[in-house]
N, C-alpha and C positions, 0 to 999 in steps of 0.2 A: 646644557642645550635645552631650549624650549620651543615647541611647535604650538603656535596659537592659531586656532581655526575660528572662523567667523562666517556668518552669512546664512546659516540654517534658518528654518522657520516653517510656518504652515502655508501651503499654497494649494490652490485648486487644481484638479486634474487638467492637464494641458498647459499649465502655467510654467513659469521659469524661476530659477533661483541661481545665484552666483555665490560660490563658496571661495573663500580665500584662506591661505595659511602662510604664516610668516615664521621662519626659523631664525632663532636668535641664540647668541652665546658664542663660545670660543670655537667657531667653525672655520675649518681650513678650506674645505670644499664639499659641495653636495653633489653626489652622483645622481641617484634617482630621487624624484619627488612625485608624490601622487596621492591618490585617494582610495580608501577601502570603505566598505560599508557592512553593517551588521544589523539584520532585522531580528526581531524577537524570536528566540528559539532556533536561530540559524547561525552558521559559522560566518566569520568575517571574510569577505571576498574582495578581490581587486575590482575597482571600478575603472580606474585609468591611472597610468603613470607616464612620466616623461623624463628622459635622461637629460643630462646637462647639454648634450649635443643636439637635443631636440627630437630624438626617436620616441615615438608614442605607441602605447599599447592600451587598447580598450577592451572591456568585457563585451561580449557579443550583445548583451541585453541593452547596452547604452549606445552602441555605434549609431551614428547619424543623429543622435539627440544631445549627447554631451560632448563638450570640448574642453580638453585640459591644456593649460598653457603655464608658462613660468617666466619669471623675471629673475635672471641669475644675479643681477646687481643688487636686487632687494631680497634675495633668498626667499622668494615668495612663489607659491604655486596656486593656480586658480582652477576652478571647475565651473564652467558655464553649463547649466542643466536646463534644457528646453524640452517642451512636450512631455512634461513630467507625468508619470503614471502612478497609480496607487501602489504598484509593486516596487516603486522606488523609495517608498517609506522605509527609513532606517536611520541608524546613527552613522554618520559619515566621519571617518577618521583620516586625518592627514598623516602621511608617512614620508619619511626621508631616510635615505641611506647615505650617511655622510661621514666625513673624516674630521675629527677634532684634533687640535694641537696635542701632540704627545700620546695619542692613542691610535688603535686600529679603527678602520671604518666599521660602523655598526648601524643597526636599525633604530630609529626613533619614531615615536608616535605622539600625535596630539591628543587632546582630551576628548575629542568627539563633539560633533554638533548634530542636533536632531533635525532631520528633514521629514516632514509629514505632508503627504499628498492626500487631499480629501476629494470625494466624489462630487 
């Protein structure tokens, strides 16, 4: 199984970015998909996640600015980030809790994509 994230980059304060992550491989079903982030010297924290049924959870710091969505048919999760702030600068990691053929459900992570917000 591979989670391939894209869409990071450099943006000015107040700008927008859209992250995408595609899960591929011998996947039977994907329960949760979402995004975590890790700033230098800090732990990796949840940004937003969404269940297969569409239930969503956001970190308080991004509520009203970020929107998570997914396309179950494409095994893809998106993160629309608006009104970006310098504090949003971090490496963003795609996450999926999924079931593979012949195994138990487990956590999988993408490689991370850098988001840098400048003043």
